[in-house]
C-alpha positions in Angstrom: 15.7 -15.1 -7.5 14.4 -11.7 -9.9 15.7 -8.4 -7.6 13.8 -5.5 -8.0 14.7 -1.7 -6.9 11.9 0.2 -5.3 10.9 3.6 -6.8 10.2 6.8 -6.2 6.2 7.1 -5.4 5.0 9.1 -8.2 1.3 10.1 -10.0 2.5 8.4 -13.5 4.1 4.9 -12.2 2.1 4.6 -9.8 -0.9 5.6 -11.7 -1.8 1.0 -13.0 -1.8 0.3 -9.3 -4.0 2.8 -7.5 -3.4 6.7 -5.7 -1.9 8.5 -3.2 -2.0 11.9 -1.5 0.7 13.3 1.0 -1.2 14.1 4.1 1.5 15.7 6.2 1.9 18.2 3.6 -1.4 19.3 1.8 -1.7 21.2 -1.7 -4.5 23.1 -3.3 -7.6 24.6 -2.2 -7.9 25.1 2.0 -10.6 26.3 4.5 -9.1 28.9 6.1 -9.9 29.5 9.8 -8.0 31.7 12.5 -6.2 28.1 14.5 -6.6 26.0 11.2 -6.3 24.7 7.4 -8.5 22.2 6.3 -8.3 20.5 3.0 -11.4 18.8 2.7 -11.8 15.5 0.8 -8.4 14.9 -0.8 -9.0 10.9 -1.2 -12.3 9.3 -0.8 -13.4 5.8 -1.2 -17.1 4.4 -0.9 -17.2 1.1 1.1 -19.9 -1.3 1.1 -19.9 -2.0 4.7 -18.3 0.0 6.9 -14.8 1.3 7.1 -12.2 -0.7 9.6 -8.8 1.1 10.8 -6.3 -1.5 11.8 -3.2 -0.9 12.6 -0.2 -2.7 11.2 3.2 -3.3 12.6 6.1 -5.1 10.5 9.5 -5.7 11.5 12.3 -4.9 9.2 13.4 -7.9 7.7 17.2 -8.4 6.8 16.2 -8.8 3.2 13.6 -7.4 1.5 12.1 -10.8 0.2 8.4 -10.8 -1.7 7.5 -14.6 -1.4 3.5 -14.0 -1.5 0.8 -11.3 -2.8 -3.0 -11.2 -1.9 -5.8 -9.4 -3.7 -9.0 -8.4 -2.8 -12.2 -8.8 -5.3 -14.7 -6.2 -4.0 -12.7 -3.1 -2.9 -9.0 -1.2 -2.7 -6.8 -1.1 0.3 -5.7 2.2 2.1 -2.7 2.0 3.8 -1.0 5.3 5.7 2.8 4.9 7.4 2.4 6.6 10.7 6.4 6.4 12.0 8.1 5.8 8.7 8.7 5.8 5.0 7.6 2.2 3.9 7.8 -0.2 0.7 4.9 -1.5 -0.9 5.1 -4.1 -3.7 2.1 -4.4 -6.3 1.6 -6.2 -9.2 -1.7 -5.7 -12.1 -4.8 -7.9 -11.4 -4.6 -11.2 -12.9 -8.5 -13.3 -12.3 -6.6 -15.0 -9.3 -3.6 -16.3 -11.4 -0.6 -14.2 -9.8 1.9 -12.3 -12.1 4.8 -12.1 -9.9 7.2 -11.6 -12.9 4.9 -7.9 -12.9 6.2 -6.9 -9.4 7.0 -3.2 -8.8 7.8 -1.9 -5.6 7.3 2.0 -4.2 9.1 3.9 -1.5 5.9 5.8 0.3 6.9 8.5 2.2 5.8 8.6 5.5 2.3 10.2 6.0 1.1 10.1 2.8 -1.9 7.8 2.2 -2.0 5.2 -0.6 -4.7 3.5 -2.2 -4.1 0.3 -3.5 -7.0 -0.7 -6.3 -9.0 -3.1 -6.2 -7.5 -6.7 -7.7 -4.4 -5.2 -7.5 -1.2 -8.2 -6.0 0.2 -6.7 -2.6 1.0 -7.9 0.5 1.9 -6.0 4.0 4.1 -2.5 3.8 8.0 -3.0 4.8 9.5 -0.1 6.6 12.2 2.1 5.1 14.5 3.2 8.4 12.8 2.0 11.5 13.4 -1.3 13.0 9.2 -1.7 13.1 6.7 0.2 10.9 3.8 1.6 12.5 1.2 1.8 9.5 -2.9 2.3 9.2 -4.7 0.1 6.9 -7.9 1.1 5.8 -10.5 -1.7 4.4 -14.1 -2.0 5.0 -14.6 -4.4 8.0 -13.5 -8.1 8.0 -12.5 -8.1 4.1 -9.2 -10.2 5.9 -11.7 -13.1 6.7 -14.1 -12.7 3.7 -12.5 -11.4 0.5 -8.6 -11.2 0.5 -6.6 -14.4 -1.3 -2.8 -15.0 -0.1 -1.1 -16.9 -2.9 2.4 -18.5 -1.7 5.1 -17.7 -4.8 7.3 -21.0 -5.6 10.7 -20.1 -4.3 12.1 -19.1 -7.6 9.5 -16.6 -8.4 10.8 -15.0 -4.9 11.2 -11.3 -5.5 14.0 -9.2 -3.7 14.0 -6.1 -2.9 16.5 -3.2 -2.9 16.0 0.5 -1.4 
């Protein structure tokens, strides 16, 4: 089994897979008011259908092992970790044939909205510290039913993730 280390999330390292923005520590220009600071349009996405906000709860495994991956052919996926930092694993788009040997893992700080580009291989996020990660998945409604291909990896291609 191959082992990879989850690396810190940086714009440079993550650029081939998507983008992200730290929602809990916004930077740059804001529309200032007396009681609030509003940071408009820090991340945008156009979906053909309505956006759906779906909570996901993920238990912390004893060993973080990638045994499968999914991709969406028509849409990027956004994930916002709410109660903990999370680990995501991603691999380049590859026309339906998985490329587990190219998998990379990133530690995404709590409150960071991360976008996974269309056709990038990925799967559910994993908690770093907590026993259960609470996160929000943002996709067009019903993507899980009409644009989600999941592939199980043969055991010899499983990947262990270390923090």
